[in-house]
C-alpha positions, -999 to 999 in steps of 0.1 A, spaced: 15 -297 28 -4 -270 46 -12 -238 26 -33 -213 45 -33 -182 24 -68 -170 13 -75 -169 -24 -64 -135 -38 -92 -114 -51 -80 -96 -82 -98 -64 -90 -89 -46 -122 -94 -10 -113 -97 6 -147 -90 43 -147 -107 59 -176 -86 89 -188 -96 112 -216 -69 121 -241 -51 152 -231 -63 150 -195 -58 180 -173 -68 216 -175 -79 226 -210 -88 262 -221 -119 266 -241 -124 302 -252 -124 318 -218 -135 287 -199 -115 259 -185 -122 221 -186 -112 196 -159 -117 159 -156 -136 151 -124 -129 115 -112 -154 94 -94 -157 58 -81 -182 36 -99 -212 24 -78 -197 -11 -77 -166 3 -61 -142 -14 -86 -129 14 -108 -124 51 -113 -141 70 -141 -141 106 -152 -164 132 -165 -156 166 -180 -164 197 -160 -162 232 -175 -158 264 -154 -151 300 -161 -132 304 -128 -97 313 -137 -67 297 -121 -59 329 -103 -89 323 -81 -74 290 -69 -94 287 -36 -127 294 -54 -117 268 -81 -109 243 -54 -142 248 -38 -159 242 -71 -140 209 -77 -147 198 -41 -184 204 -47 -183 183 -79 -164 155 -61 -189 155 -32 -223 159 -51 -233 128 -69 -270 133 -65 -275 136 -102 -249 108 -109 -264 77 -92 -240 55 -111 -211 70 -91 -199 71 -55 -185 103 -42 -147 100 -39 -147 129 -14 -163 112 16 -188 130 38 -161 131 64 -142 158 45 -137 187 68 -111 212 55 -80 217 34 -47 236 36 -26 247 6 11 252 10 38 255 -17 24 231 -42 10 206 -17 -26 204 -6 -37 185 25 -72 173 30 -84 167 65 -112 143 74 -132 132 104 -128 97 118 -157 86 96 -132 85 67 -119 52 81 -152 35 78 -148 31 40 -142 -3 25 -104 -6 19 -106 -10 -19 -131 19 -22 -108 41 0 -78 34 -24 -99 42 -54 -114 74 -38 -79 86 -30 -69 80 -66 -99 100 -79 -93 129 -56 -56 131 -63 -61 128 -101 -87 156 -100 -68 181 -79 -34 177 -94 -48 189 -127 -47 224 -112 -14 242 -120 6 247 -89 -8 217 -70 18 191 -73 10 167 -44 -19 157 -22 -18 145 13 -46 131 35 -50 134 73 -77 123 97 -84 146 127 -51 163 119 -31 131 119 -14 118 88 -34 91 71 -18 57 76 -24 23 59 -38 -8 76 -7 -14 97 2 22 105 26 32 77 20 68 66 5 71 31 25 103 24 23 128 -5 6 115 -36 6 125 -73 -14 112 -102 15 89 -110 10 72 -76 -19 54 -93 -2 44 -125 13 10 -128 50 2 -135 44 -1 -173 31 35 -174 -4 24 -183 -37 37 -169 -48 4 -155 -42 -2 -118 -46 -38 -106 -49 -42 -69 -51 -74 -49 -69 -78 -16 -53 -108 1 -50 -123 35 -14 -134 43 -4 -156 72 28 -141 86 51 -153 113 65 -128 138 84 -134 171 70 -141 205 78 -117 233 109 -137 243 122 -138 208 127 -176 209 96 -188 190 72 -177 163 36 -166 165 11 -166 136 -5 -133 125 -32 -131 99 -30 -98 80 -53 -85 53 -33 -65 27 -43 -44 -3 -13 -40 -27 -5 -33 -63 -4 -65 -83 28 -53 -101 45 -64 -69 47 -102 -65 30 -118 -35 64 -131 -24 79 -96 -23 48 -82 -6 52 -109 22 88 -98 28 78 -62 29 51 -69 55 77 -87 76 100 -58 74 72 -34 84 67 -56 115 35 -62 135 33 -28 152 6 -3 142 14 34 145 47 24 161 28 10 191 29 -26 202 -2 -25 224 -29 -51 214 -7 -63 186 2 -100 182 38 -108 176 71 -88 177 95 -78 149 119 -103 134 136 -83 107 156 -51 111 133 -24 97 163 -8 79 166 -37 56 161 -31 19 147 -57 -4 171 -61 -34 152 -88 -52 126 -116 -47 122 -142 -73 108 -177 -76 122 -206 -97 111 -242 -95 91 -235 -63 122 -221 -46 119 -184 -35 152 -165 -36 152 -135 -13 181 -110 -16 184 -85 12 207 -57 21 234 -61 47 212 -46 74 196 -80 76 226 -92 95 219 -67 124 196 -83 150 163 -68 161 156 -71 198 166 -104 214 153 -125 185 172 -157 178 187 -163 144 164 -193 139 133 -172 146 144 -145 122 151 -169 94 120 -190 98 98 -159 101 107 -153 65 107 -190 54 75 -200 70 56 -169 58 68 -174 22 60 -212 22 24 -203 30 21 -190 -5 11 -212 -34 40 -220 -56 67 -218 -28 81 -249 -11 116 -237 -2 134 -204 5 170 -193 0 182 -161 15 212 -140 4 228 -108 16 239 -84 -11 236 -113 -35 259 -135 -15 249 -168 1 283 -176 14 274 -159 47 271 -173 82 240 -156 96 249 -143 131 277 -168 133 253 -197 136 235 -205 103 249 -208 68 228 -191 42 239 -216 16 211 -236 31 178 -239 11 153 -237 39 121 -256 42 91 -249 65 98 -254 102 67 -254 124 85 -266 155 93 -230 163 56 -220 162 40 -215 196 8 -233 204 
């Protein structure tokens, strides 16, 4: 049986956090943890920085922290998390936005995630800065397929168990989207970096819901959406090599002129590409006693169907 997913590269991104992290007063001075990316680009580490600049001089304090994040000349073991592309910042009601030139996008994907973690952890130690957003040439930073990254806090880089260890996986998924007519499937290979607390199976379904478009545009993008983007994933589990996918009722609403078979096998074929999955059962709000678009019973346990794949 064909399995065409690349081997996942697990990188444990250890975030070294000193006890009592955050601003600390030291007899008229203030201590902050400055976070950097290690030279290998695999983890975030921190060093203490002491300043006598009071919080009242917030802009001056920010400039100091920016300088520390940018200048690693005397720290050859670190990469600067604030790329040379950094241009300006704006501060508004607890949110700071950092704007970068297009050179920001030249970073390796894993390093970019780590750099964001380092910057966010550093800046949110300042009282009154609750969230950090990134933009490139004034446009909100998006991920590899055009989804906005949004406002980040230090907790954005803490795993679900509340620990200070972030494990990210850099994986290539083979996904199946619709052709232009909506009556067949087309293969799309997508490189994805995601938190390993999310299963590969759930991540695949999330990628299908996002669809193939980048920045909302279909130009130069292979494939067309198969799943209503309003769908919520209720659960994704695997037992005995069967993947059970439970979706919200929006799944029953068609997207474009895509046939029911194309929608179903977009999910099934994409999941069966994963190691450990041979079959898929789909439910809606926990119920399999559903006839999908009046044509296919969801009591069926589906297997791979490559007859729908073009070419």
